[in-house]
C-alpha positions as CSV (number, residue, x, y, z in Angstrom):
1,F,2.6,9.1,8.6
2,L,5.9,7.4,8.3
3,L,4.4,4.3,9.9
4,I,1.4,4.5,7.5
5,I,3.7,4.7,4.5
6,L,6.0,1.9,5.6
7,G,2.9,-0.2,6.4
8,T,1.5,0.5,2.9
9,L,4.8,-0.5,1.3
10,Y,4.7,-3.8,3.2
11,I,1.1,-4.8,2.5
12,Y,1.5,-4.1,-1.2
13,S,4.9,-5.7,-1.6
14,R,3.4,-8.9,-2.8
15,A,1.4,-7.1,-5.5
16,L,4.6,-5.9,-7.0
17,T,5.3,-9.4,-8.3
18,G,1.9,-9.6,-10.1
19,P,1.6,-10.1,-13.9
20,F,-0.4,-8.2,-16.4
21,I,-4.0,-9.3,-15.8
22,W,-7.3,-9.0,-17.7
23,D,-7.7,-5.5,-19.3
24,D,-3.9,-5.0,-19.0
25,E,-3.8,-7.0,-22.2
26,H,-5.9,-4.5,-24.1
27,F,-4.3,-1.3,-22.7
28,V,-0.7,-2.4,-22.4
29,L,0.4,-5.7,-23.9
30,R,-1.7,-5.3,-27.1
31,N,-1.5,-1.6,-27.4
32,P,1.4,-0.7,-29.7
33,S,0.7,3.0,-29.4
34,I,2.4,3.2,-26.0
35,R,5.7,1.9,-27.4
36,T,6.8,5.1,-29.1
37,I,6.9,8.7,-27.9
38,A,5.9,9.8,-31.5
39,N,2.3,8.7,-30.6
40,L,2.0,11.0,-27.6
41,P,0.0,13.8,-29.2
42,D,-2.4,11.2,-30.7
43,Y,-3.4,10.1,-27.2
44,F,-5.5,13.3,-27.0
45,T,-7.0,13.3,-30.5
46,S,-7.2,9.7,-31.8
47,R,-9.3,6.8,-30.7
48,D,-6.8,4.3,-32.3
49,T,-4.3,4.8,-29.5
50,Y,-6.4,3.2,-26.7
51,S,-6.4,-0.5,-27.5
52,M,-6.4,-3.0,-30.4
53,D,-10.1,-3.5,-30.0
54,G,-11.9,-0.9,-31.9
55,D,-15.0,-0.7,-29.7
56,F,-13.1,-0.8,-26.4
57,I,-12.4,2.9,-26.2
58,I,-12.1,4.7,-22.9
59,Y,-10.8,8.3,-23.3
60,R,-8.0,8.7,-20.7
61,P,-5.0,10.3,-22.4
62,L,-2.8,10.7,-19.3
63,R,-3.1,7.0,-18.5
64,N,-1.6,6.3,-21.9
65,V,1.1,8.9,-21.2
66,S,2.0,7.2,-18.0
67,Y,2.1,3.8,-19.7
68,L,4.4,5.2,-22.3
69,I,6.8,6.4,-19.6
70,D,6.6,3.0,-17.9
71,Y,7.4,1.3,-21.2
72,I,10.4,3.6,-21.9
73,L,11.7,2.9,-18.4
74,F,10.8,-0.8,-17.8
75,G,9.8,-2.3,-21.2
76,L,7.0,-4.8,-20.6
77,N,8.2,-5.8,-17.2
78,P,5.1,-5.6,-15.0
79,L,7.2,-4.9,-11.9
80,G,7.8,-1.4,-13.0
81,F,4.2,-0.7,-13.8
82,H,3.1,-2.0,-10.4
83,A,5.8,0.1,-8.7
84,V,4.5,3.3,-10.3
85,N,1.0,2.4,-9.1
86,L,2.2,2.0,-5.5
87,I,4.2,5.3,-5.7
88,L,1.0,7.1,-6.8
89,H,-1.0,5.5,-3.9
90,I,1.6,6.7,-1.4
91,Q,1.5,10.2,-2.9
92,N,-2.3,10.2,-2.6
93,I,-2.0,9.2,1.1
94,I,0.3,12.1,1.8
95,L,-1.9,14.5,-0.2
96,L,-5.0,13.3,1.6
97,G,-3.4,13.9,5.0
98,Y,-2.3,17.4,4.0
99,L,-5.7,18.2,2.6
100,V,-7.6,17.1,5.7
101,R,-5.1,19.0,7.9
102,L,-6.0,22.2,5.9
103,M,-9.7,21.4,6.2
104,T,-9.8,20.6,10.0
105,G,-6.7,22.2,11.6
106,S,-6.4,18.9,13.5
107,T,-3.4,16.6,13.8
108,F,-5.5,13.5,14.9
109,I,-8.1,13.5,12.1
110,P,-5.7,13.6,9.1
111,V,-3.7,10.6,10.4
112,V,-6.8,8.5,11.0
113,A,-8.3,9.4,7.6
114,A,-5.0,8.6,5.8
115,A,-4.5,5.3,7.7
116,L,-8.0,4.1,6.7
117,F,-7.4,5.2,3.1
118,A,-4.0,3.6,2.9
119,L,-4.8,0.2,4.5
120,H,-8.4,-0.6,3.5
121,P,-8.6,-3.6,1.2
122,I,-11.1,-1.9,-1.1
123,Q,-8.2,-0.1,-2.6
124,T,-6.4,-3.2,-3.8
125,E,-8.1,-3.2,-7.2
126,A,-7.0,0.3,-8.0
127,V,-3.5,-0.1,-6.6
128,S,-2.6,-3.7,-7.5
129,W,-4.1,-3.8,-11.0
130,I,-2.1,-1.9,-13.6
131,K,-5.4,-0.9,-15.3
132,G,-6.3,0.9,-12.0
133,R,-3.7,3.6,-13.0
134,D,-6.4,6.0,-14.2
135,D,-8.1,6.1,-10.7
136,L,-4.7,6.7,-9.1
137,L,-3.8,9.5,-11.5
138,C,-7.2,11.1,-11.3
139,T,-7.2,11.1,-7.5
140,F,-3.7,12.5,-7.4
141,F,-4.6,15.5,-9.6
142,Y,-8.0,15.9,-8.0
143,L,-6.6,16.2,-4.5
144,S,-3.8,18.4,-5.8
145,S,-6.3,20.7,-7.4
146,L,-8.5,21.0,-4.3
147,T,-5.6,21.5,-2.1
148,L,-4.1,24.3,-4.3
149,Y,-7.6,25.9,-4.5
150,I,-8.0,26.0,-0.7
151,K,-4.5,27.4,-0.3
152,G,-5.0,29.9,-3.1
153,R,-8.6,31.0,-2.9
154,K,-7.8,34.3,-1.1
155,T,-6.2,35.6,-4.2
156,K,-6.3,34.7,-7.9
157,G,-2.6,33.9,-7.9
158,S,-0.3,31.1,-8.9
159,L,-1.8,28.6,-6.5
160,Y,-5.3,29.2,-8.0
161,W,-4.0,28.6,-11.5
162,G,-2.0,25.6,-10.3
163,S,-5.4,24.3,-9.2
164,V,-6.9,24.9,-12.6
165,I,-4.0,23.1,-14.3
166,S,-4.2,20.2,-11.9
167,F,-8.0,20.0,-12.7
168,A,-7.2,19.7,-16.4
169,L,-4.7,16.9,-15.7
170,A,-7.3,15.1,-13.6
171,L,-9.9,15.4,-16.4
172,F,-7.4,13.8,-18.9
173,S,-6.8,11.0,-16.3
174,K,-10.5,10.0,-15.8
175,E,-13.9,11.5,-16.2
176,T,-14.6,11.3,-12.5
177,A,-12.7,14.7,-12.2
178,L,-15.8,16.4,-13.7
179,T,-17.2,16.4,-10.1
180,L,-14.4,18.7,-8.8
181,P,-16.2,22.1,-9.6
182,L,-19.2,20.9,-7.6
183,M,-16.9,19.8,-4.8
184,I,-15.2,23.2,-4.7
185,F,-18.6,24.9,-4.6
186,L,-19.7,22.6,-1.7
187,Y,-16.5,23.3,0.1
188,N,-17.0,27.0,-0.1
189,Q,-20.6,26.6,1.2
190,H,-19.5,24.5,4.1
191,I,-16.2,26.2,5.0
192,P,-16.4,29.9,4.2
193,R,-13.4,32.0,5.2
194,K,-13.8,35.7,6.2
195,G,-11.9,38.0,3.9
196,D,-11.5,35.5,1.1
197,T,-11.9,37.0,-2.4
198,K,-14.6,35.3,-4.4
199,I,-12.8,33.4,-7.1
200,S,-14.5,32.6,-10.4
201,Y,-15.6,29.1,-11.2
202,H,-15.4,29.9,-14.9
203,P,-12.1,28.2,-15.7
204,Y,-13.3,24.9,-14.2
205,I,-16.6,25.1,-16.1
206,Y,-14.9,26.0,-19.4
207,L,-12.4,23.2,-19.0
208,S,-15.1,20.7,-18.2
209,L,-17.1,21.7,-21.4
210,L,-13.9,21.6,-23.5
211,Y,-13.0,18.2,-22.2
212,L,-16.6,16.8,-22.9
213,L,-16.5,18.2,-26.4
214,L,-13.0,16.8,-27.2
215,R,-13.9,13.4,-25.6
216,T,-17.1,13.2,-27.6
217,I,-15.3,14.1,-30.9
218,V,-12.5,11.5,-30.3
219,V,-14.6,8.6,-29.0
220,G,-17.6,9.3,-31.3
221,R,-20.3,8.9,-28.6
222,V,-21.2,10.0,-25.1
223,G,-22.0,6.7,-23.3
224,Q,-20.0,3.5,-23.5
225,T,-23.0,1.2,-24.0
226,D,-26.8,1.0,-23.6
227,Y,-28.5,1.5,-20.2
228,W,-28.4,-1.5,-17.9
229,G,-31.9,-3.1,-17.9
230,G,-32.8,-1.3,-21.1
231,S,-33.8,2.1,-19.7
232,F,-32.5,5.0,-17.7
233,L,-34.9,4.2,-14.8
234,S,-33.7,0.7,-14.6
235,A,-30.1,1.8,-14.5
236,F,-31.1,4.5,-11.9
237,Y,-32.8,1.9,-9.6
238,T,-29.8,-0.5,-10.0
239,N,-27.4,2.3,-9.1
240,W,-29.3,2.9,-5.8
241,T,-28.6,-0.7,-4.8
242,G,-25.1,-0.4,-6.1
243,M,-24.4,2.6,-3.8
244,V,-25.6,0.8,-0.8
245,Y,-23.4,-2.2,-1.8
246,Y,-20.5,0.2,-1.9
247,L,-21.2,1.3,1.6
248,K,-21.4,-2.3,2.7
249,L,-17.9,-3.0,1.1
250,L,-16.5,0.0,3.0
251,F,-17.8,-0.9,6.4
252,F,-17.6,-4.7,5.9
253,P,-14.9,-5.5,3.3
254,V,-15.6,-9.2,2.8
255,N,-16.0,-11.3,-0.3
256,L,-14.3,-8.7,-2.5
257,C,-14.6,-9.5,-6.2
258,A,-12.8,-8.1,-9.2
259,D,-15.7,-8.6,-11.6
260,Y,-19.3,-7.8,-10.6
261,L,-20.7,-8.8,-14.0
262,M,-23.7,-10.6,-12.4
263,F,-24.7,-7.7,-10.2
264,P,-28.5,-7.8,-10.2
265,T,-30.4,-5.3,-12.4
266,R,-33.4,-3.6,-10.8
267,T,-36.3,-2.6,-13.0
268,T,-39.0,-1.2,-10.7
269,V,-39.1,1.2,-7.8
270,L,-41.3,-1.3,-5.9
271,D,-38.5,-3.8,-5.7
272,P,-37.8,-4.4,-2.0
273,Y,-34.1,-4.0,-2.6
274,V,-34.6,-0.7,-4.4
275,L,-36.9,0.6,-1.6
276,G,-34.4,-0.5,1.1
277,A,-31.5,1.1,-0.7
278,A,-33.5,4.4,-1.2
279,L,-34.2,4.5,2.6
280,I,-30.5,3.9,3.5
281,L,-29.3,6.6,1.0
282,L,-31.9,9.0,2.3
283,L,-30.7,8.4,5.9
284,F,-27.2,9.3,4.8
285,L,-28.3,12.5,3.0
286,C,-30.4,13.5,6.0
287,A,-27.3,13.0,8.2
288,A,-25.4,15.3,5.9
289,L,-28.2,18.0,6.1
290,S,-28.4,17.6,9.9
291,S,-24.7,17.9,10.3
292,F,-24.6,21.0,8.2
293,I,-27.4,22.6,10.3
294,K,-25.7,21.7,13.5
295,G,-22.4,23.3,12.3
296,K,-20.6,20.0,11.8
297,R,-19.6,21.1,8.4
298,I,-16.7,18.7,7.7
299,L,-18.9,15.7,8.5
300,S,-21.6,17.0,6.2
301,L,-19.0,17.7,3.4
302,S,-17.5,14.2,3.8
303,I,-20.9,12.5,3.2
304,L,-21.6,14.6,0.2
305,W,-18.0,13.8,-1.1
306,F,-19.0,10.1,-1.3
307,F,-22.1,10.7,-3.3
308,V,-20.9,13.4,-5.6
309,T,-17.7,11.7,-6.7
310,L,-19.7,8.5,-7.5
311,L,-21.9,10.4,-10.0
312,P,-19.7,9.8,-13.1
313,V,-19.7,6.0,-12.5
314,S,-23.4,5.8,-11.6
315,N,-24.7,5.0,-15.1
316,I,-26.4,8.4,-15.5
317,V,-24.4,8.2,-18.7
318,P,-24.2,4.4,-19.4
319,I,-20.9,2.6,-18.8
320,Q,-19.9,-1.0,-19.4
321,I,-20.2,-2.2,-15.8
322,V,-22.6,-1.5,-13.0
323,I,-20.2,-1.4,-10.0
324,A,-16.5,-2.0,-9.5
325,E,-14.3,-1.7,-6.4
326,R,-11.8,0.6,-8.1
327,F,-14.6,3.1,-8.6
328,L,-14.5,3.6,-4.8
329,Y,-10.9,4.8,-4.7
330,L,-11.8,8.5,-4.8
331,P,-15.3,8.4,-3.2
332,S,-14.1,6.3,-0.3
333,I,-12.1,9.3,0.9
334,G,-15.4,10.9,1.9
335,I,-16.3,8.0,4.2
336,F,-12.8,7.8,5.7
337,I,-12.8,11.6,6.4
338,G,-16.2,11.3,8.0
339,A,-15.1,8.3,10.2
340,A,-12.0,10.2,11.2
341,V,-14.0,13.3,12.2
342,L,-16.3,11.1,14.4
343,L,-13.3,9.5,16.0
344,G,-11.7,12.9,16.5
345,N,-14.8,14.1,18.3
346,L,-14.8,11.0,20.5
347,N,-11.1,11.6,21.1
348,E,-11.9,15.1,22.5
349,R,-14.7,13.8,24.7
350,L,-12.4,11.2,26.2
351,K,-9.9,13.8,27.5
352,K,-11.4,13.6,31.0
353,V,-11.8,9.8,31.0
354,R,-8.9,8.0,32.5
355,F,-7.1,5.9,29.9
356,G,-10.0,6.8,27.5
357,R,-7.8,8.3,24.8
358,K,-5.2,5.5,25.0
359,A,-8.0,2.9,24.7
360,L,-9.2,4.7,21.6
361,I,-5.7,4.8,20.0
362,V,-5.3,1.1,20.7
363,T,-8.7,0.3,19.1
364,I,-7.9,2.4,16.0
365,S,-4.5,0.6,15.8
366,V,-6.1,-2.8,16.0
367,V,-8.7,-2.0,13.3
368,S,-5.9,-0.6,11.1
369,L,-3.8,-3.8,11.5
370,F,-6.9,-5.9,10.8
371,L,-7.6,-3.9,7.6
372,A,-3.9,-4.2,6.6
373,S,-4.0,-8.0,7.1
374,M,-7.1,-8.2,4.9
375,T,-5.3,-6.2,2.2
376,V,-2.3,-8.5,2.3
377,D,-4.6,-11.5,1.8
378,R,-6.5,-9.7,-1.0
379,N,-3.3,-8.9,-2.8
380,H,-2.6,-12.6,-3.2
381,V,-5.4,-12.7,-5.8
382,W,-3.5,-10.2,-8.0
383,T,-0.3,-12.2,-8.1
384,D,-1.5,-15.0,-10.4
385,E,-4.0,-15.1,-13.2
386,H,-5.3,-18.6,-12.2
387,V,-5.9,-17.5,-8.7
388,F,-7.5,-14.3,-10.0
389,W,-10.1,-15.9,-12.2
390,S,-10.7,-18.8,-9.8
391,D,-11.5,-16.2,-7.1
392,V,-13.9,-14.4,-9.4
393,A,-15.6,-17.7,-10.3
394,A,-15.9,-18.7,-6.6
395,K,-17.4,-15.4,-5.6
396,S,-19.6,-15.1,-8.6
397,P,-20.4,-18.7,-9.9
398,G,-22.7,-17.4,-12.6
399,N,-20.0,-15.2,-14.1
400,T,-19.5,-16.6,-17.6
401,R,-16.6,-14.3,-18.2
402,A,-14.7,-15.7,-15.3
403,W,-15.1,-19.3,-16.5
404,H,-14.3,-18.4,-20.1
405,N,-11.1,-16.5,-19.2
406,L,-9.9,-19.3,-16.9
407,A,-10.6,-21.8,-19.7
408,S,-8.7,-19.5,-22.1
409,K,-5.7,-19.5,-19.7
410,Y,-5.7,-23.3,-19.6
411,Q,-5.9,-23.5,-23.4
412,N,-2.9,-21.2,-23.8
413,E,-1.0,-23.5,-21.5
414,G,-1.9,-26.6,-23.4
415,R,-4.2,-28.0,-20.7
416,I,-6.8,-28.8,-23.2
417,P,-9.1,-31.2,-21.2
418,E,-9.5,-28.7,-18.4
419,A,-10.1,-25.8,-20.9
420,I,-12.8,-27.8,-22.7
421,S,-14.5,-28.6,-19.4
422,L,-14.6,-24.9,-18.4
423,Y,-15.7,-23.7,-21.8
424,Q,-18.6,-26.2,-21.6
425,K,-19.5,-24.9,-18.1
426,A,-19.5,-21.3,-19.4
427,L,-21.7,-22.3,-22.4
428,M,-24.3,-24.0,-20.1
429,M,-24.9,-20.8,-18.1
């Protein structure tokens, strides 16, 4: 674990020098509410504390609290904000390792799961982008709540109530935390313990309802926008292909992009991409059911973790974007635990094979180093706004937002001819 943490510090060291980028302007630079502690209570009750843009409201009070603390400590120096993100990521790595140890009793599986989570380049958006703070905070309190629940589910004592409090903090970090009661239920079904007292789910349910009510009152609406493609079914079909694309990014993390504005919208179930995506998702769900029946409960739970924690960002309630890499920060844990379990099973089978386990360790180490090198390379994108928007434009040439923001950057620097050229390019799309 020490090697994993040191490796994480190294591969994200470049990101510490990055500036405020993109939405950081709305939530930090142009958000005067984070510059005085007197506004702290308003983070939970007023929509005016989230950004200068009246329609750009995302209810995440604890993110604002963390920005306030950053501002008090560092002013508007982005180095401090980035350092806090990295510290949260390291805390999540440690929490994940401890949680998996509780779930499996293994020493091998937690290390592998933590290494994949720590070093995978898909995490760069959440860790290297200051706006990714909400995903980091939510995951920290989510893992804390689940860990405390597992430790305290025998009695309704302090650990149990610590879990409830952590759940409340996770909710105020990001709405993804709404999936935790379902994950606790699934955990109890997959890993029952003899002699455990049945603990009530009521506090988690009541907190979820209270959060939804408060959020709706403050924001004034449930969804962030209209459904992609104009209907629930269109958004539903598009989400199928989005989930499969997420799986592709986890297994083959190439061509990562910070803005998937041009992700294709699917309007019919007969679309070949929709049918193919449905088949792949069905195979994963069948694998979860088969693993449960065969007694491979952790593997089954890890697959369900991926799908369940993606639900809040699946456009069931419409949000402003279809997919984003930061949305995978918490769901990816399920895939990483599943991969670690399979490798753990292989490790046990190789006990009687000469040099078999050593070969497996070497292979895992090589893969980890490869992922780390990809993360180092990806972090370069987050160190300069020109590089950032140029990368988005190169990966998604039809993305008008990328060309417009790059042009705006040139305009602010007085590079007027280049700005005009890019503005014209954006207008022609």
